[in-house]
Structure formats: structure tokens, C-alpha cells
All heavy atoms as an XYZ file, in Angstrom:
763
protein
N      -4.562    -16.328      1.395
C      -3.343    -16.150      0.651
C      -2.498    -15.089      1.343
O      -3.000    -14.054      1.758
C      -3.673    -15.693     -0.771
C      -2.461    -15.186     -1.514
S      -2.777    -14.416     -3.107
C      -3.633    -15.689     -3.925
N      -1.237    -15.356      1.426
C      -0.314    -14.369      1.987
C      -0.111    -13.256      0.955
O      -0.052    -13.512     -0.253
C       1.020    -15.027      2.312
N      -0.006    -12.027      1.426
C       0.166    -10.893      0.525
C       1.401    -11.059     -0.355
O       1.382    -10.682     -1.536
C       0.248     -9.587      1.323
C       0.359     -8.319      0.498
C      -0.853     -8.145     -0.419
C       0.515     -7.116      1.403
N       2.461    -11.643      0.166
C       3.684    -11.811     -0.623
C       3.481    -12.756     -1.814
O       4.269    -12.735     -2.759
C       4.894    -12.274      0.227
C       5.265    -11.227      1.243
C       4.625    -13.612      0.873
N       2.431    -13.560     -1.801
C       2.137    -14.458     -2.914
C       1.275    -13.792     -3.991
O       1.167    -14.301     -5.106
C       1.422    -15.719     -2.416
C       2.284    -16.523     -1.464
O       3.529    -16.482     -1.613
O       1.721    -17.170     -0.564
N       0.662    -12.675     -3.656
C      -0.269    -12.030     -4.581
C       0.374    -11.522     -5.870
O      -0.205    -11.716     -6.952
C      -1.024    -10.901     -3.872
C      -1.986    -10.200     -4.777
C      -3.147    -10.829     -5.201
C      -1.727     -8.913     -5.222
C      -4.032    -10.196     -6.050
C      -2.604     -8.271     -6.069
C      -3.763     -8.913     -6.485
N       1.532    -10.859     -5.845
C       2.093    -10.370     -7.105
C       2.297    -11.477     -8.143
O       1.971    -11.303     -9.321
C       3.431     -9.745     -6.681
C       3.210     -9.342     -5.261
C       2.337    -10.434     -4.695
N       2.799    -12.603     -7.719
C       3.023    -13.724     -8.644
C       1.695    -14.234     -9.200
O       1.564    -14.481    -10.403
C       3.774    -14.846     -7.933
C       4.056    -16.029     -8.817
C       4.824    -17.110     -8.084
C       5.047    -18.301     -9.002
N       5.754    -19.375     -8.328
N       0.707    -14.406     -8.339
C      -0.605    -14.883     -8.777
C      -1.235    -13.903     -9.766
O      -1.740    -14.313    -10.820
C      -1.545    -15.060     -7.583
C      -2.965    -15.423     -7.994
C      -3.213    -16.896     -7.760
C      -3.960    -14.581     -7.236
N      -1.190    -12.625     -9.457
C      -1.788    -11.616    -10.336
C      -1.126    -11.633    -11.707
O      -1.800    -11.555    -12.738
C      -1.681    -10.238     -9.699
N       0.169    -11.758    -11.729
C       0.924    -11.741    -12.990
C       0.693    -13.022    -13.787
O       0.399    -12.975    -14.982
C       2.415    -11.558    -12.675
C       3.304    -11.498    -13.851
C       3.085    -10.250    -14.641
N       4.032    -10.248    -15.756
C       4.243     -9.238    -16.519
N       3.599     -8.115    -16.307
N       5.083     -9.305    -17.501
N       0.842    -14.170    -13.150
C       0.768    -15.439    -13.869
C      -0.658    -15.840    -14.251
O      -0.901    -16.293    -15.361
C       1.416    -16.550    -13.051
C       2.922    -16.386    -12.942
C       3.587    -17.471    -12.113
O       2.878    -18.327    -11.526
O       4.830    -17.453    -12.032
N      -1.588    -15.709    -13.335
C      -2.947    -16.174    -13.607
C      -3.769    -15.169    -14.407
O      -4.553    -15.546    -15.266
C      -3.676    -16.498    -12.308
C      -5.050    -17.116    -12.557
C      -5.776    -17.481    -11.301
N      -5.077    -18.549    -10.589
C      -5.473    -19.026     -9.412
N      -6.533    -18.526     -8.807
N      -4.784    -19.974     -8.824
N      -3.577    -13.870    -14.101
C      -4.449    -12.866    -14.708
C      -3.731    -11.906    -15.654
O      -4.367    -11.068    -16.280
C      -5.156    -12.067    -13.606
C      -5.964    -12.958    -12.698
C      -5.552    -13.214    -11.396
C      -7.134    -13.570    -13.145
C      -6.283    -14.039    -10.560
C      -7.866    -14.401    -12.318
C      -7.439    -14.627    -11.031
O      -8.161    -15.462    -10.220
N      -2.411    -11.997    -15.733
C      -1.668    -11.101    -16.605
C      -1.669     -9.659    -16.129
O      -1.494     -8.729    -16.905
N      -1.838     -9.478    -14.840
C      -1.874     -8.129    -14.248
C      -0.533     -7.856    -13.600
O      -0.061     -8.645    -12.783
C      -2.997     -8.026    -13.192
C      -4.351     -8.247    -13.861
C      -2.940     -6.686    -12.479
C      -5.488     -8.414    -12.877
N       0.074     -6.754    -13.953
C       1.362     -6.412    -13.345
C       1.336     -5.083    -12.619
O       2.203     -4.804    -11.840
C       2.491     -6.447    -14.364
C       2.271     -5.549    -15.536
C       2.616     -4.233    -15.624
C       1.649     -5.875    -16.752
N       2.237     -3.710    -16.830
C       1.637     -4.727    -17.559
C       1.077     -7.042    -17.265
C       1.084     -4.696    -18.823
C       0.537     -7.003    -18.536
C       0.552     -5.855    -19.289
N       0.322     -4.254    -12.868
C       0.158     -3.002    -12.122
C      -0.766     -3.281    -10.945
O      -1.953     -3.552    -11.131
C      -0.432     -1.913    -13.012
C       0.542     -1.464    -14.068
O       1.737     -1.384    -13.813
N       0.054     -1.179    -15.252
N      -0.229     -3.221     -9.751
C      -0.969     -3.634     -8.556
C      -1.341     -2.450     -7.675
O      -0.541     -1.541     -7.479
C      -0.114     -4.601     -7.738
C       0.454     -5.806     -8.481
C       1.369     -6.594     -7.562
C      -0.661     -6.674     -9.032
N      -2.539     -2.496     -7.137
C      -2.957     -1.560     -6.101
C      -3.185     -2.395     -4.847
O      -4.042     -3.271     -4.833
C      -4.248     -0.835     -6.482
C      -4.725      0.079     -5.367
C      -5.980      0.839     -5.732
O      -5.853      1.926     -6.308
O      -7.073      0.325     -5.447
N      -2.402     -2.138     -3.837
C      -2.479     -2.886     -2.585
C      -2.954     -1.925     -1.500
O      -2.345     -0.878     -1.282
C      -1.096     -3.453     -2.185
C      -0.434     -4.213     -3.343
C      -1.207     -4.306     -0.935
C      -1.129     -5.472     -3.766
N      -4.029     -2.255     -0.832
C      -4.515     -1.406      0.258
C      -3.550     -1.481      1.438
O      -3.051     -2.560      1.772
C      -5.903     -1.846      0.717
C      -7.025     -1.779     -0.311
C      -8.328     -2.263      0.305
C      -7.180     -0.379     -0.866
N      -3.325     -0.353      2.070
C      -2.444     -0.322      3.228
C      -2.869     -1.312      4.300
O      -2.035     -1.940      4.949
N      -4.170     -1.473      4.453
C      -4.667     -2.388      5.485
C      -4.392     -3.858      5.168
O      -4.517     -4.710      6.038
C      -6.161     -2.180      5.706
C      -7.021     -2.612      4.535
C      -8.452     -2.149      4.684
O      -8.724     -1.085      5.218
N      -9.379     -2.956      4.214
N      -3.993     -4.169      3.946
C      -3.689     -5.560      3.601
C      -2.283     -5.977      4.014
O      -1.970     -7.162      4.010
C      -3.863     -5.790      2.100
C      -5.295     -5.762      1.687
N      -5.691     -5.529      0.407
C      -6.434     -5.920      2.408
C      -7.011     -5.551      0.343
N      -7.479     -5.787      1.540
N      -1.441     -5.009      4.354
C      -0.095     -5.349      4.806
C      -0.167     -5.857      6.241
O      -0.553     -5.120      7.139
C       0.827     -4.123      4.737
C       1.258     -3.788      3.350
C       0.488     -2.952      2.562
C       2.422     -4.317      2.821
C       0.868     -2.643      1.271
C       2.820     -4.018      1.532
C       2.036     -3.177      0.749
N       0.219     -7.110      6.467
C       0.157     -7.634      7.828
C       1.211     -7.010      8.739
O       1.112     -7.114      9.963
C       0.406     -9.129      7.657
C       1.160     -9.248      6.378
C       0.684     -8.106      5.517
N       2.199     -6.380      8.131
C       3.265     -5.757      8.907
C       3.857     -4.608      8.101
O       3.895     -4.656      6.878
C       4.355     -6.786      9.206
O       5.480     -6.162      9.801
N       4.316     -3.600      8.802
C       5.071     -2.523      8.156
C       6.526     -2.548      8.624
O       7.255     -1.584      8.459
C       4.437     -1.144      8.430
O       4.342     -0.942      9.834
C       3.066     -1.025      7.789
N       6.929     -3.684      9.182
C       8.310     -3.844      9.609
C       9.214     -3.944      8.377
O       8.836     -4.545      7.368
C       8.466     -5.088     10.479
C       7.760     -4.991     11.814
C       8.280     -3.848     12.664
O       9.517     -3.674     12.747
O       7.453     -3.133     13.247
N      10.407     -3.372      8.451
C      11.311     -3.356      7.293
C      11.574     -4.722      6.664
O      11.588     -4.840      5.433
C      12.596     -2.757      7.858
C      12.134     -1.892      8.980
C      10.967     -2.627      9.587
N      11.763     -5.760      7.454
C      12.049     -7.086      6.889
C      10.874     -7.612      6.065
O      11.062     -8.180      4.988
C      12.412     -8.092      7.978
C      13.780     -7.845      8.581
O      14.586     -7.118      7.953
O      14.040     -8.364      9.675
N       9.657     -7.424      6.580
C       8.483     -7.888      5.834
C       8.328     -7.098      4.537
O       8.077     -7.670      3.470
C       7.195     -7.782      6.660
C       6.020     -8.226      5.838
C       5.739     -9.576      5.687
C       5.237     -7.310      5.140
C       4.704    -10.007      4.867
C       4.208     -7.726      4.321
C       3.949     -9.075      4.198
O       2.928     -9.488      3.375
N       8.481     -5.783      4.615
C       8.326     -4.955      3.419
C       9.398     -5.265      2.378
O       9.125     -5.248      1.177
C       8.334     -3.474      3.795
C       7.156     -3.042      4.671
C       7.301     -1.581      5.044
C       5.825     -3.316      3.990
N      10.596     -5.581      2.838
C      11.655     -5.983      1.910
C      11.269     -7.281      1.195
O      11.426     -7.407     -0.019
C      12.977     -6.158      2.653
C      14.114     -6.574      1.754
C      15.396     -6.739      2.534
C      16.497     -7.205      1.584
N      17.638     -7.730      2.286
N      10.738     -8.221      1.949
C      10.294     -9.493      1.373
C       9.185     -9.258      0.350
O       9.188     -9.842     -0.735
C       9.805    -10.447      2.478
O      10.886    -10.692      3.377
C       9.294    -11.756      1.914
N       8.245     -8.389      0.683
C       7.155     -8.088     -0.253
C       7.694     -7.422     -1.511
O       7.321     -7.779     -2.627
C       6.092     -7.209      0.410
C       4.982     -6.863     -0.543
C       4.044     -7.809     -0.902
C       4.896     -5.598     -1.091
C       3.025     -7.502     -1.799
C       3.888     -5.276     -1.985
C       2.950     -6.240     -2.340
N       8.583     -6.446     -1.333
C       9.159     -5.753     -2.492
C       9.896     -6.739     -3.403
O       9.798     -6.657     -4.628
C      10.116     -4.653     -2.015
C      10.774     -3.899     -3.123
C       9.745     -2.991     -3.813
N      10.246     -2.599     -5.092
C       9.566     -2.665     -6.227
N       8.334     -3.068     -6.244
N      10.096     -2.297     -7.352
N      10.605     -7.668     -2.826
C      11.299     -8.686     -3.611
C      10.313     -9.572     -4.381
O      10.564     -9.947     -5.523
C      12.200     -9.530     -2.709
C      13.395     -8.746     -2.189
C      14.147     -9.442     -1.069
O      13.654    -10.479     -0.544
O      15.222     -8.948     -0.696
N       9.179     -9.893     -3.755
C       8.147    -10.692     -4.428
C       7.562     -9.931     -5.615
O       7.301    -10.516     -6.670
C       7.044    -11.074     -3.441
N       7.382     -8.632     -5.458
C       6.885     -7.794     -6.557
C       7.893     -7.809     -7.701
O       7.531     -7.991     -8.872
C       6.617     -6.355     -6.067
C       6.349     -5.410     -7.230
C       5.457     -6.331     -5.072
N       9.150     -7.654     -7.385
C      10.201     -7.637     -8.402
C      10.287     -8.978     -9.125
O      10.360     -9.028    -10.358
C      11.560     -7.284     -7.762
O      11.446     -5.985     -7.166
C      12.670     -7.278     -8.786
N      10.267    -10.072     -8.383
C      10.329    -11.411     -8.992
C       9.149    -11.658     -9.936
O       9.290    -12.359    -10.937
C      10.352    -12.501     -7.918
C      11.705    -12.740     -7.306
C      11.734    -14.014     -6.478
N      10.665    -14.124     -5.495
C      10.681    -13.565     -4.286
N      11.723    -12.864     -3.884
N       9.656    -13.725     -3.454
N       8.001    -11.099     -9.622
C       6.806    -11.280    -10.446
C       6.783    -10.327    -11.643
O       5.852    -10.367    -12.434
C       5.553    -11.078     -9.597
N       7.807     -9.481    -11.762
C       7.846     -8.460    -12.814
C       6.599     -7.593    -12.745
O       5.982     -7.265    -13.754
C       8.019     -9.092    -14.194
N       6.228     -7.248    -11.525
C       5.045     -6.424    -11.288
C       5.476     -5.069    -10.732
O       6.649     -4.857    -10.422
C       4.109     -7.126    -10.306
N       4.516     -4.174    -10.614
C       4.773     -2.836    -10.093
C       3.611     -2.461     -9.175
O       2.451     -2.661     -9.531
C       4.850     -1.805    -11.237
C       5.067     -0.403    -10.702
C       5.930     -2.174    -12.226
N       3.925     -1.929     -8.014
C       2.886     -1.381     -7.145
C       2.651      0.048     -7.608
O       3.551      0.885     -7.536
C       3.301     -1.427     -5.664
C       2.245     -0.753     -4.799
C       3.520     -2.859     -5.212
N       1.453      0.317     -8.124
C       1.162      1.637     -8.674
C       0.410      2.534     -7.703
O       0.340      3.745     -7.906
C       0.380      1.548    -10.007
C       1.220      0.856    -11.064
C      -0.946      0.847     -9.816
N      -0.150      1.941     -6.672
C      -0.943      2.737     -5.742
C      -1.115      1.974     -4.438
O      -1.285      0.757     -4.444
C      -2.313      3.041     -6.351
C      -3.085      4.073     -5.575
O      -2.521      4.944     -4.930
N      -4.391      3.979     -5.631
N      -1.050      2.703     -3.343
C      -1.298      2.115     -2.025
C      -2.226      3.059     -1.256
O      -1.771      4.015     -0.634
C       0.003      1.915     -1.227
C       0.994      1.057     -2.012
C      -0.298      1.276      0.126
C       2.381      1.031     -1.423
N      -3.547      2.850     -1.330
C      -4.444      3.662     -0.517
C      -4.183      3.363      0.960
O      -4.208      2.209      1.373
C      -5.843      3.209     -0.935
C      -5.656      2.551     -2.258
C      -4.283      1.939     -2.206
N      -3.903      4.397      1.733
C      -3.532      4.169      3.134
C      -4.545      4.696      4.140
O      -4.411      4.432      5.325
C      -2.170      4.816      3.438
O      -2.255      6.205      3.160
C      -1.066      4.176      2.634
N      -5.528      5.424      3.690
C      -6.497      5.952      4.661
C      -7.806      5.177      4.626
O      -8.845      5.677      5.023
C      -6.764      7.436      4.402
O      -7.393      7.613      3.144
N      -7.761      3.941      4.169
C      -8.952      3.110      4.083
C      -9.596      2.995      5.455
O      -8.926      2.798      6.457
C      -8.599      1.721      3.522
C      -9.797      0.801      3.533
C      -8.052      1.859      2.112
N     -10.909      3.121      5.486
C     -11.630      3.027      6.744
C     -11.817      4.353      7.438
O     -12.474      4.436      8.473
N     -11.255      5.399      6.867
C     -11.404      6.741      7.431
C     -11.237      7.738      6.291
O     -10.749      7.390      5.225
C     -10.356      6.984      8.512
N     -11.642      8.978      6.534
C     -11.572      9.992      5.478
C     -11.003     11.290      6.025
O     -11.344     11.722      7.120
C     -12.970     10.249      4.911
O     -12.953     11.371      4.055
N     -10.154     11.904      5.211
C      -9.627     13.223      5.567
C     -10.738     14.272      5.585
O     -10.566     15.353      6.117
C      -8.563     13.669      4.561
C      -7.317     12.843      4.603
C      -6.897     12.157      3.490
C      -6.569     12.758      5.756
C      -5.736     11.405      3.514
C      -5.410     12.004      5.805
C      -4.988     11.327      4.674
N     -11.865     13.949      4.974
C     -12.952     14.922      4.800
C     -14.131     14.660      5.718
O     -15.161     15.314      5.598
C     -13.411     14.910      3.334
C     -12.232     14.997      2.405
C     -11.784     13.877      1.712
C     -11.519     16.179      2.271
C     -10.666     13.945      0.893
C     -10.406     16.254      1.456
C      -9.988     15.138      0.768
O      -8.888     15.209     -0.034
N     -13.990     13.733      6.635
C     -15.087     13.416      7.553
C     -15.333     14.592      8.489
O     -14.386     15.196      8.991
C     -14.724     12.166      8.356
C     -15.939     11.533      8.993
O     -16.586     12.190      9.832
O     -16.244     10.388      8.634
N     -16.591     14.931      8.741
C     -16.871     16.027      9.677
C     -16.461     15.710     11.117
O     -16.272     16.613     11.926
C     -18.378     16.237      9.569
C     -18.921     15.053      8.876
C     -17.799     14.408      8.129
N     -16.297     14.442     11.435
C     -15.902     14.016     12.774
C     -14.376     14.105     12.895
O     -13.638     13.414     12.188
C     -16.368     12.580     12.995
C     -16.067     12.039     14.381
O     -15.005     12.380     14.956
O     -16.877     11.251     14.884
N     -13.913     14.933     13.816
C     -12.474     15.153     13.993
C     -11.727     13.857     14.329
O     -10.599     13.652     13.882
C     -12.222     16.193     15.070
N     -12.340     12.972     15.093
C     -11.682     11.710     15.457
C     -11.460     10.831     14.225
O     -10.418     10.183     14.098
C     -12.508     10.965     16.501
N     -12.422     10.817     13.326
C     -12.281     10.013     12.107
C     -11.232     10.615     11.176
O     -10.483      9.883     10.526
C     -13.624      9.869     11.407
C     -14.580      8.994     12.185
C     -15.905      8.865     11.495
C     -16.847      8.000     12.330
N     -18.181      7.938     11.749
N     -11.167     11.934     11.113
C     -10.111     12.574     10.321
C      -8.745     12.236     10.903
O      -7.799     11.945     10.176
C     -10.301     14.093     10.272
C     -11.448     14.542      9.403
C     -11.407     16.034      9.150
N     -11.256     16.858     10.330
C     -12.249     17.303     11.095
N     -13.502     17.005     10.793
N     -12.003     18.059     12.146
N      -8.649     12.267     12.208
C      -7.385     11.939     12.873
C      -6.980     10.494     12.580
O      -5.799     10.199     12.392
C      -7.490     12.168     14.378
N      -7.961      9.598     12.525
C      -7.676      8.202     12.192
C      -7.132      8.094     10.767
O      -6.180      7.355     10.516
C      -8.926      7.344     12.344
C      -8.779      5.869     11.976
C      -7.722      5.183     12.837
C     -10.124      5.163     12.097
N      -7.697      8.831      9.833
C      -7.209      8.822      8.445
C      -5.759      9.287      8.386
O      -4.929      8.692      7.695
C      -8.093      9.701      7.565
N      -5.445     10.335      9.110
C      -4.069     10.850      9.133
C      -3.132      9.814      9.759
O      -2.058      9.532      9.227
C      -3.997     12.192      9.891
C      -2.554     12.617     10.125
C      -4.761     13.270      9.127
N      -3.553      9.222     10.863
C      -2.716      8.216     11.534
C      -2.479      7.005     10.632
O      -1.349      6.508     10.543
C      -3.367      7.788     12.849
N      -3.525      6.529      9.956
C      -3.378      5.392      9.037
C      -2.392      5.718      7.928
O      -1.531      4.913      7.585
C      -4.721      5.017      8.411
C      -5.652      4.321      9.371
O      -5.247      3.874     10.434
N      -6.915      4.242      9.005
N      -2.512      6.908      7.381
C      -1.626      7.311      6.286
C      -0.183      7.417      6.743
O       0.728      6.945      6.057
C      -2.089      8.639      5.694
O      -3.327      8.462      5.061
N       0.028      8.034      7.888
C       1.392      8.166      8.399
C       2.015      6.808      8.685
O       3.183      6.568      8.396
C       1.412      9.017      9.668
C       1.227     10.487      9.406
C       1.280     11.269     10.708
C       1.149     12.748     10.475
N       1.190     13.502     11.736
N       1.226      5.918      9.262
C       1.721      4.586      9.614
C       2.251      3.864      8.378
O       3.322      3.271      8.407
C       0.600      3.766     10.243
C       0.963      2.315     10.473
C      -0.232      1.530     10.964
C       0.079      0.054     11.005
N      -1.099     -0.747     11.294
N       1.483      3.912      7.308
C       1.841      3.155      6.119
C       2.774      3.901      5.178
O       3.719      3.316      4.667
C       0.579      2.732      5.362
C      -0.209      1.709      6.102
N      -1.259      2.042      6.915
C      -0.077      0.368      6.179
C      -1.749      0.947      7.457
N      -1.051     -0.081      7.025
N       2.518      5.158      4.942
C       3.264      5.889      3.910
C       4.764      5.908      4.171
O       5.554      5.601      3.285
C       2.723      7.298      3.769
N       5.160      6.237      5.351
C       6.583      6.298      5.655
C       7.263      4.952      5.515
O       8.302      4.821      4.874
N       6.661      3.938      6.088
C       7.261      2.600      6.043
C       7.306      2.056      4.623
O       8.305      1.480      4.194
C       6.468      1.651      6.936
N       6.243      2.242      3.872
C       6.168      1.680      2.527
C       7.127      2.357      1.565
O       7.802      1.692      0.775
C       4.734      1.776      1.998
C       3.700      0.971      2.795
C       2.300      1.324      2.337
C       3.948     -0.513      2.671
N       7.208      3.654      1.619
C       8.067      4.351      0.667
C       9.545      4.110      0.953
O      10.356      4.124      0.035
C       7.772      5.853      0.624
O       7.913      6.402      1.927
C       6.368      6.109      0.110
N       9.895      3.854      2.195
C      11.290      3.547      2.517
C      11.735      2.244      1.874
O      12.924      2.005      1.694
C      11.479      3.451      4.033
C      11.462      4.789      4.718
C      11.605      4.627      6.221
C      11.453      5.971      6.905
N      11.485      5.842      8.349
N      10.787      1.403      1.518
C      11.091      0.115      0.898
C      10.821      0.133     -0.601
O      10.691     -0.912     -1.220
C      10.280     -0.997      1.558
C      10.721     -1.263      2.962
C      12.079     -1.950      2.948
N      12.677     -1.847      4.247
C      13.952     -1.597      4.456
N      14.771     -1.423      3.459
N      14.428     -1.508      5.662
N      10.714      1.312     -1.190
C      10.526      1.399     -2.633
C       9.162      0.965     -3.099
O       8.987      0.539     -4.230
N       8.184      1.078     -2.226
C       6.837      0.660     -2.597
C       5.971      1.853     -2.978
O       4.769      1.803     -2.895
C       6.200     -0.152     -1.471
C       6.870     -1.495     -1.261
C       6.376     -2.157      0.002
C       6.638     -2.402     -2.455
N       6.578      2.936     -3.333
C       5.962      3.923     -4.142
C       5.234      5.115     -3.680
O       5.797      6.022     -3.145
N       3.977      5.125     -3.946
C       3.188      6.331     -3.770
C       1.846      5.960     -3.176
O       1.417      4.822     -3.233
C       3.028      7.051     -5.092
C       2.445      6.193     -6.165
C       2.562      6.877     -7.499
N       1.903      6.033     -8.493
C       1.944      6.252     -9.773
N       2.609      7.276    -10.235
N       1.328      5.472    -10.602
N       1.190      6.957     -2.665
C      -0.051      6.730     -1.962
C      -1.092      7.719     -2.451
O      -0.802      8.901     -2.609
C       0.202      6.930     -0.460
O      -0.997      6.894      0.242
N      -2.301      7.243     -2.708
C      -3.383      8.104     -3.156
C      -4.268      8.438     -1.974
O      -4.787      7.548     -1.314
C      -4.205      7.414     -4.239
C      -5.339      8.262     -4.737
C      -5.086      9.333     -5.586
C      -6.641      8.019     -4.347
C      -6.107     10.129     -6.041
C      -7.668      8.808     -4.792
C      -7.402      9.861     -5.649
O      -8.419     10.657     -6.081
N      -4.413      9.697     -1.711
C      -5.214     10.154     -0.575
C      -6.205     11.193     -1.061
O      -5.883     12.360     -1.182
C      -4.318     10.769      0.505
C      -3.267      9.838      1.036
C      -3.847      8.569      1.612
O      -5.025      8.545      1.964
O      -3.116      7.585      1.694
N      -7.397     10.776     -1.355
C      -8.411     11.705     -1.826
C      -8.158     12.121     -3.269
O      -7.673     11.340     -4.064
N      -8.447     13.362     -3.604
C      -8.353     13.779     -5.010
C      -6.934     14.043     -5.503
O      -6.729     14.231     -6.677
C      -9.177     15.057     -5.031
C      -9.071     15.599     -3.657
C      -9.003     14.378     -2.763
N      -5.963     14.038     -4.632
C      -4.604     14.313     -5.074
C      -3.748     13.062     -4.960
O      -3.987     12.210     -4.128
C      -3.977     15.444     -4.255
C      -3.573     15.082     -2.835
C      -4.717     15.031     -1.852
O      -5.844     15.290     -2.178
N      -4.407     14.687     -0.624
N      -2.765     12.958     -5.814
C      -1.813     11.866     -5.746
C      -0.620     12.343     -4.962
O      -0.030     13.364     -5.295
C      -1.380     11.448     -7.150
C      -0.407     10.292     -7.238
C      -1.061      9.015     -6.712
C       0.036     10.085     -8.682
N      -0.280     11.653     -3.901
C       0.847     12.019     -3.074
C       2.008     11.144     -3.480
O       1.975      9.931     -3.320
C       0.524     11.801     -1.572
C       1.698     12.202     -0.716
C      -0.729     12.586     -1.194
N       3.043     11.748     -4.039
C       4.217     10.993     -4.469
C       5.295     11.105     -3.402
O       5.515     12.162     -2.851
C       4.743     11.537     -5.799
C       3.777     11.336     -6.928
C       4.361     11.814     -8.229
N       3.359     11.843     -9.248
C       3.046     10.822    -10.029
N       3.670      9.692     -9.894
N       2.112     10.922    -10.941
N       5.979      9.978     -3.165
C       7.035      9.950     -2.162
C       8.350      9.617     -2.816
O       8.431      8.854     -3.710
C       6.725      8.907     -1.080
C       5.471      9.189     -0.353
C       4.297      8.604     -0.726
C       5.469     10.074      0.711
C       3.131      8.852     -0.051
C       4.294     10.332      1.392
C       3.118      9.712      1.016
């Protein structure tokens, strides 16, 4: 299933409108794709409530390379996603609002 189809499916089939989409599920962070996704969320009367962006790595890993990967993953997604009105990102115990 394409990610842009998920908001409609979640709303219509399961009655879910608060969505958590993992950053790694976005096939692209290009502005046109994110605009299309945001429009799909709006059409489905859904809301993206959380976008975990450091999946696959941890800010708290003792390995410096893995921590760096978590930071890189977060930067890659957070900036692009929030510019398209896709909200906020949860990173560890704190909620990071954009």
C-alpha cells in the first residue's frame, strides 16, 4: 500500500483519525510528495499526531556512530515534514514540537 492511501484506509476501515507515521515509512521527503501526503491526510479528515524519526537508532546509544545516525535521521525528516504541516516528532522522553 502506498503511504498516501493509508490515511483514508485508517479512517474508513478502522475509524482511526489520529495517525502515527514512522519517518522511515515516507518514501520521499521531497516537497511535492509531502504536499500530496498532507492533502491525503486532510481529505481523510485525519491528523498526524506523531512522527518518530530516529527509528533504527537511539540518541542514547553508547556507540557514537549510532547516536550520529539517530541525529541524522531526525534532521532528515523533521525539517522536511514540519515544513509541510506534518507536525511534531517524538524523540525519546521529550516531545519535540515544530
